[in-house]
N, C-alpha and C positions, 0 to 999 in steps of 0.2 A: 555626586552624580552616579547611577547605576552604570558598572561597567559595560553592559550590553549596549546602554545608550552611546557611552563614549565610542564604542566600537563602530556603531552606526555613524555617528557624526564624522569621526575620522574618515571612514570609508567614502562618505558623500563628499567631504572636502577634496580628497585625493581625486575621486572620479569627475568632480566638476572643474577641474583644472584651475586652481585658485592662485597661480603666480600673479603676484601684484602687477596689474596693468598699467599701462600710460593712460592718459586722459582720453585718447581717441578709442571709440569702441570697436574700431576695425582693426586694432593691432592684433598680431599673432603671438601667443605666448609660447613658451618652450616646448610644450608637449604637442604642438602643431594645431590646436584648436583656437578657435576666435576668441579672443579675451573680451570682457565686457568690463563696464565701469565697477569700480569696487563696490559702490552700493548696490548695483544690480545683482552682482555675484552674491554678495552677503545675503540680500533678500531672497534669493532662490535657494541659497543653502538652507537658511532659516525655515523657510516655507516647506522645503521637501523634507528636512529633517523633523519639524514639528508633526508633519503628517505620518511619518514612519514610526517616530517615538510614540506618538499617540497609539498607533495599532500595537506595537510590540510590547509596550510596557502596560497596556490596559489590564488591570486585575483579572485574574482567572475568575469566572462566575462559578458560585457554588450551584450544583444541580437544583438546589431549592429556588435559585433564581433565574432558572432557565428561560431563554427567551423563544423557545421552540417547543413544540409537543412531539414527542417520540412516536414513532410507528407502533411500538408496543402498547403505549397508552391509548392511542387511536384504536388499536385492535380490541382492547378491553371495553372502551368507551362505547364503540358503534359496530364493530365487527363480529365480535364474538357470537352476538345473539343470531346472526345468520348461519351459524354452524349447528344451530340446535338439532340434536339427533343424529349429527354425522359422526362418521368414523374419519379419524386424523391420523396421518403419518407425520411425526414430529421430526423436524431438521434443525436442531438448534444446538447451543451450548452456553455457557455462562456470559458469552458476549452478547447474547440475544435474549429472547423471551425465556429461555432456559435457565436464566440465572435465578429465577425464583420458582423452583418446581412446586413448592406448597401453595402459592398462589394460582399457578396453572391447574394443579388438581382441583382445588377449590372451586375457581370459576368455571372449570369445564363441567365438573359435576352439577353445578347450577343451571347449566343449559343442556345437560344429558349429552355432553360431547365426550367422545371416547378415542383416547390415544391408543390405537391398535398396535402401533410398532414405532420404533426410533430409526432413523437412518443417521448411523454413526460416521461422522467426519474424521478427518486425519487425526485430531488429538483427543477424540472421544466426547461422549456427551458432557462430561464435568471439565473438558478441556486440560486434562492432567497428563495426558499421554505424550510421550516426546515424539512418537512416530505412529505409523499406521498399525492398526491392530492385526495381529496375524491370524486372528479368527474369521471365518466369514459370517458367523452369527453367534452373539453372546445374549446375556440377558440383563436388562437394566434393574438394579435393586431398588430404585425410587418408584419407578411406574409399574414395574413387574410386568414388562413386556419385552419381546426380542428386539435386540438391535442388529440390524443389517448393516455391515461395515461397507460403505460405499466403495472403497478401493478394492474390495475383494467381491463385490456383487456384479454379476455379468449383466450385460444390457437386457437380455430377455428376461432374467431374473428380476430386475428392477421394473421392468414393464409389467409383469405379472403381480408384483407386490403393489404397484399403483392401481391396478385393477380391484384390489381388496379394499380401498379406501375411497373416501368421497372428496377429501382435501388434503393437500400436502402444505404443511405450514413451515415456511422457511424463514428462519430468523437468526441470522449471524452477523457479526461484525466483519467486514471485508476490507482489504487493503487497496482497492482499486487497482490491482496489478494482477496480470495473467498468471504468473507464477504462484500466486497465492490460492491453494488447492480448493478454496470453497467456491471459487467461481467455476470450477470444472465440475463440482458437485452438482451446481446449479444447471449446468449446461446438460449433463446426464439426465437430470430428472426432467427438464424440458424434452429432451430428445423421446425419453420413455413415455412422456404424457402426451405427446403429439397425436391428435385425433382420438383421444379418450375423452370420457366424461368427467375425469378427475381433475379438479380445480387445483392450480398452483397459486398459493397466496404468499406473496413475498412481502414481509415486513421490512421496508427500506431504512438503511443507515448511512450516516455521513461517514466517509472514509478520509484518512488523513491526506489522501491524494487527489480529493475531489475539486481542489482549485486547479489541477493541472489538466491541459487538453490532453488527446491521446499522444504519447511520446513512445519513440522507439522504433521498433521494427515489426513487420508482419511474422507470423508463424508459419513456416514451411512444413508440409506433412511429414517428412522425416524426422523433424524435430519435436513431434508431438509426444507428451508424456502426461501423467496425471497432474504433474506441476506446470502443465502447459498445454491446454487443449482448446480453451475458449479462442474464437476467432476474432482477435483484438490486437492492438500493438502492447508493448510490455506493460505500459500504463495505458488502461483502457479508456480514460477520459470519462467514465461513467461510475454511478453509484450501483450498487448490487440490483436495485430495482431497475434501474435504466437499462442495465445489462440484460435483464430477463426480457424487457420489452424490445430491445434492439434485436436479440437473437430470435425472438418469437417471430417477429415480422419479417426479418431479413434471411432467415437460414431454415426455417421449418416449412416443409411442403403443406404439413397438416398442421394447423395452429393449434395452439394450447389454450385452453380455458384459464387464463392467467389475470390476476389482479395484483396490483401493487399499492400498498399502502405508504405514502410518503411521509417524511418528517415536516410537519407543517410549521411554516415560518422561517424555514431555513433558506438562505441564499447562496448561490455557488460563490465559493471564495471567502466565506466567514470561516474562521477559524475555530476549532472545537473549544478553545478557552473562552472566546468571546460568546459563544451561544450557551455555555454551561452544560454542554453535553459532557458526561463523564466517560473516560475511557474504561472499558469493561475488557478484561484481557482475552483475546481470541485464541491465543495458543501459547504455551509455555515460555517461549523465547521472545514474546513481544508483551511483557507485563505492564509497559508504561507508553504513553503517547510519544515520550523521546525516543524510546527504542523503536517504535514503529516509523518514525520520521527518519532515523538512521537507516532502517531496513530499506528505505526506498533506494538507497545510494549502495548499502553494503551488500545487498543480495547476490550482486554480480560476483563477489569473492566467493561465493560457493561454487563457481565455475574454475577456481585456481586452488593452489595448495596453501591457502590462507585460513586460518581459524576465523570465524565470525564471534567467537565467545561462547559456543555453545558448550555446556558443561562448566560454565563459570557463573559468578554471581551477577554478571553483566553481559548477557548475549546481546548481540548487535548494538553494544556500546564499545566493547573491547574487540579489537581485531588485531591479528599479529600472527608471527610463526617464531620457531626457534632460531631461524636464520635471519630474523629481520632486526639486524644490528643497526644502531645510529638512526632511528627513525626521525630524528629531529629535522634532518634535511627535507624529508618529505612533507613533515609537519608545515615547515616554513613555506615551501611552495603552494600545498593545498590550502594554506590560509589565504594567500594572494589569489589563487584560482577562484575561490569561493567568494571572494570579494569580503572576507571576513564575516561572512554568515555562519560559519561553523568553526566551533572551537576544538582543537586538538590538542591533546597532551600525550606525552610518552607513558607507557605502563608496562609493567610485568603481570602476567597471568599464567594459572596452571589448570587446564581443563581437567575434570573428573571422568568426562567421557567425550565422545565424538572426537574429531580431528585433533592430533597431538595429545591424545590422552596422557596425563601423568607427567607431560614434559613441560619445562618451564619456556614459556614463549615471551619473547618482546614484542611491543607493539604499541597500539594508539588507542587512546580512549577519545570518543567522539561525542561531541554535543552540538545539536543544531540550536544556534542562537535565534536565526531567523527562518520561519517556515516556508519563506518564499525562496529559499535557495533551489538551485536547479539540481536535482539528484542525477540526472542523466550525464550532465555535464561533469559534475564532481566525481562520479564512478568511473567515467573515461579517464580523466586526468590521474585518479588513484591508480587504476590499473596500469597506465602508461608510465607512471612514477616507479610502480613496483617492478616493472619489467627494466627500467633504466637503471635503477640502484642495485638491483639484485639479479643480474642477468644469469648467473650461474645457479640460482636456486629457485626462481620463479618458474611454475610449470602451470600449463592448462590441464585440467583434470580430464581423464579421459571417462567417458561413459558409454559403454558397449562399444560399438564401432566408430563413435563420434566423439564429440566434447561436450562437456556439461554446460559451458558456456554458450554454445549454440544452441541447446535446449532451452537455457534461460532467455537468451535474447531473440531466439526464434529463426535464426539464420546464423551463417559463418560471417556475416558482415563486419560484427564488431571485433571477432577474433582477428580477421584478416587485415582490418583496418590498423589495429594496434601492431601487428607483427610487421606491418610495412612502414610504419612510422607516420602514419597518416595523423594530420592533426585533426582536433574535434571539429574545427571549422569545415574540413573536407568531408568528414563523416556526416556532419550536419547537412551539408549541400546534397548528399545522397539520400538521406532519410527525410529530409524537411518535405519534399513533394508527398512523400508517403504519409506523412503526420498530417498535412492538410486535407488529402483525400480522405483520410480516416475521420477527421473532425467533422467534414461535410456529411459523412454516412451517418455518423452517431448522434449529432446535434439535435435532428428531429424528435429524438427519445428523451430528451432532456426534461426533468420533473422540476428543477430548480433554476429560476433566474439569477443572473449574475448581480452582485452587489452594485 
């Protein structure tokens, strides 16, 4: 039997309290839960196990067997013809429609559509750059048009740029998280297009976080950065297209001429493996869907003095530091905290750039076995254990006059909770009402019904 299946069965058996009961169904077993008859307990375990095993072990569909129609396919099929004779600002990379520039050129020429410029995002049009471009404007070799880099382009300049085109075509893979900078680019485009004749056309995509409702904390003004500007919680609870609809309706005084092309046939909660949607790398450090799922929990480590594997062969798979000795104890506790949905193993690595460049780090290799794991819960306990086991080495990273973790989380609430020894349950009691309020606010803009 697959080891992943065994892990799930063991976890279910433990969690359902299978201490052999007496005949009476009202007896209490050792863990304090009401025991049931042996037959009833076994039936429940089998039923629940079969359901989960069926989901987790379902073979990954090849894209040729895909059950959904991508927004890029729908664009070429029915939307491109509406852009005949138009001027377009392209905002994409290999995770979106930009992964096949030859097809773009051929199909656009067919309808006399002109790409007049590209808006460059954090990792460039080809998705190869490790960081933001230092240039304000460069030139794209494929389309032979200027590239205006979003991070270096001022609001008024972006507004003027949009005045020169008829349509902005926005097509990238998002993470469904406020700190992933592509949603900041979207927000700035919507701000610049407010009240203009320019259309914003968003080709929606399924993110690895789309099964999650809004999670985390709100963003305070003093913590806004390019890696945190969109008015949502840490996990937006929305696809990039839904986020565009939400922002346009809730935050702009003058609305944008906005159109979102959804992923047809997708239902909220479907895993990418069961849809046949391929993972197209949105940035150099998220080359696989596995790394993307790790990122959901590990991104908060960017707020402390721990490497997340940048500069190694396994970014957001390896994490650690030169001072992280004997990580086995942390691994043992995190396995229990994650209900065995995450597999952790000790590892050594040596970054070639970024934090701890050239230094040998001791750390942990992470693999998500069950995508339904709770990244907020996991991240909290990871940080808590790092503080507990390495009190003389663990540090919150400073950023300007504040702390990086506050920028990522949106407030100082997470940092203060950890510093004061607060339990995760206590933190959740504070942010729970915030999450519920956010869900009520974003839900009217959902494009995808739940499974």
